[in-house]
N, C-alpha and C positions, 0 to 999 in steps of 0.2 A: 586222086585228090579232089576235094570239093571244088566245083567250078569257080566259086568265088575266091578260094585260095589261089587259084591259078592267076587271078588278077593281082593278088598280093605278092606272090613270089615270082621272080623272074625265071627264065628258062633254065638257069643254072641252079634253081632251087633256093636262091638266097633273096634276102629282102633288107632294104634300108627304109625304115619307117621314121619320119620326122614328127615328133610329138609337139603339137602346138595347142594342147588342151589345158595349159597351165592356169589360165584365168578362171577355170571352173572351181579351183580349190581355195579361193578366197585369201591368197597370200600375196601381199603387195610386191614383194621382191620378185615374184614369178612373172610380173608384167613387163619387166625390162626386156626390150627387144620386140615386144609384141603389142606395144601401145596402139599401133595402127595395124589391126588384123588384116584389113584388105591388102595393105602393102606387103605384110609378112607372107600371106598366103600366095600372093602374086609372084613374089620373089622365089618362093619354093617351087611353085608350079613350073616356072621357067627353068629352074635348076634340075628338075626331073628326078627326084628320088622315086623309089618304088611306091611309097605310100605317104600319106599325111594323116596324122592322128588329130582329130578335132572333136569338140563338144557338139551336141545337137544344135545349139544355138548359133554356132559358127560354121557348121558343115556346108551351109549354103554358099559360102564364099568360094568353096572349091567346086561344088557340084553344079553351080549355075554357069560355069565356064564351058565353052564348047571346045571340041577337038580333043586330042590326046592329053591325058593328065594323069597324075598319080592316083592310085587307089585310095579310097576313103576307109580309114579305121575309125570307128565311132566310139568315143568314150561314153560309158553308160552308167557310171557311178560318180558320186561326189563325196568327198571326205574333208575333214578339217584337221588333219594331223600335221600340217606343215606350219612352220614359223614359230615365233615365240609365244609363250602363254599370254593370254590377255582376253580382251573382249571376243566372244565367239569360241573360246577354247575352254569354257568351264567344264564341258564334257566333250568327249570325242565321239564322232559318229561316222558311219559310212552308209550312204543311202543310194539305192538303185533308182535311176530315173524311170518314171512310170511309162509303160508301153515302149520300152527301149527297143525291142526287136522290131516292132511295127514301125517305129521311127527310122530304124536302120534300113528297113526295106524301102520305105518311102524315099530315103536319101540315097538309095543304091549303094550302100556300104558294102565293102568286100569282107568286113569282119567287125565284130564288136569286141571291146576290151573292158575288163573289170578287175578290180584289185582284190587280193587276199592279204590283208594287213595283219601283221603280228608285232605287237608292241608290248614291252614289259608292263605287267600289271593291268592290262586292258583286255581281259577275256571276252567281255561283252562286244567289243569292237571286232574281234576275230570271229565271234559267233555271227554277228551281223553280216560280215563278208561271206561266210560260208552260206548263209541263207541267200545272199545276193547271187552267188555263183550258181547255186542249185536252181533258183528261179529262172535265171537267165538261160541255163542249159536246157531246161524244160521248154522255154519259149523258142530257143534256137532250133531245136531238133525238127519240128514239123515243117519248117520253111527252109531248112538247109543253110542257116546262117552260121558261119564259123565263129567259134568263141576263143578269144585270146584271154588268158588269165595271167595277171601280173602279181605273182607272190612276192610280197615286199616285207622283209624283216627289217625292223627299225629299232634304234636305241637312242636314248637321250643324248643330245649334243649341245653345242653352244647356242644354236639357234633353233630350239625345239628338237624334233626328232630327225636323226640322220640314218643313213644306211648301216645296217649290221651286216658286215661282210663275212661273218663266221661261216665256214663251209658247211659244218654240220647243220646249222640252222637253215641255210639256203637250200641244201639238198632235201631236207625233210619237208620244207614248205613247197618246193617244186614238185616233189612226189605227191603231196596232198592235192595240188592243183591238177596233176595228171589223173589222179584217182577220181577227182570230181568231174572229169570229162573235158578238159581243155584240149582244143585243137591246135593251139599255139601257146607257147610259154614265153612270157617276157620277164626275164630274171636279171637280178643284179649280178655283177662280177663278184667273185670271192676276193677277200683281202689278198690271199695268195693264189694267183692265177694258175699255178701248177696244180691246184686242186679242182680246177674247173671241169675237167673230165668227169668228176663225180656228179656234177650237176647235170651234165649231158646224159650220163648213164641213168640218172634218176628219171629223166624225161623220156627215156626210151626212144620210140619212133616219133614222138611229138617234137616238132622243130622248136628250137630255142633261139629267141632273139635277145641279145644282151642289152640291158638298160644302161643309159649313159650316166644318169644321176646329175650331180651338181657340176658347175663350171670347173673345168680343169685346163691346164696348158695344152696347146695343140699337139705338141709332140707326145705327151702322155696319152691323149685320146687316140691318136693315130696308132701308136704302138700297142695300146690295149686292143684296139680293133683288129690289127693284124694278127695278134696272138690268139684272140678268141675265135677268129675265123679259121686260123690254122688248126686249132684244137677241135673244130667241128661244129661250132655254132652256125645256125642258119642265117644269121644276120644281126642287125642292131636296131635299137629304137633309141635315138638320141633327140633331145629337145634343146635344153639350154646351151649345150655345146655347139649347136648350130644357130639357133635363133638369137642368141646373145653374142654371137661372133661378130667381129667387125665387118666380115665379108661372108654372110650366110651362104650365098650361092657358091662361092669358091670352096668353102668348107664342105658343102654338100658334094661338090664334084670330087674333092679329094677323098672323102669317105666312100663314095660310090666306086672309085677306082680301087680302093683297098678291098671292099666287099666283093666286087664283081670281076675285077680285072687282074687280081693277084698282085697289084702294085704294093711294094713295100712301104712301110711307114715313112722311111727316110725319103723315098722318092715322092710320096704324096706330100710330105712336108715341104720338099724343095719346090714342087709345083705350086703349093699354096703360097709360099713366101715369094715365089717368082712373079 
């Protein structure tokens, strides 16, 4: 395995990455829980997930800290697909941050992450994402920087675009990400989790981290986590279900126990509530 990925994945081959890069996407509702980024990052560092996912502008809050700390996953693209239509949403875009891999090296990131967005009636957006992945893959190879690709199928919802959990769509998009050269896949859960083995099969030997998505009840999140780990996922990438939780550190500990220690969702929930 790539030496940097050895910092991302624990000895058991699993990873819990907490995403705290939401402010990059220009959606006001995403800022809940991370208004004070210094405090949010400090809380997570003390809770000790395997990794923390940050934007280039906020990564310093993690990397300036001394001593043992989670690995850095660096977000390298910005898009405006979230939230209701309005100012700034006249057209949709996905833009790769300039010199992203050089910045990742300077910040000692363990991995970079980029989206592949698939939205109805937005072929130009999908095309831009393919160009982003291709450019990033070419920049990552010479310096051994691992590439995490986030294939994200979306459909219109009450508040802009939401997750499209159709298994056929997710499987096809995950396979495209693998074909483009992903070292790690960050993928949504399917609406019917019994179909998730198809997603893992499409990824082949590329580890799959399951995306958390929008805020959901603790029991639902823990049970979903237990199931996807049992099905063979290599871990999870959760953001709002941790950073918007009343007790982010306790939720981190509960999820780490499910991912790494084989603790059941019921037991993890009991610990969380206790």
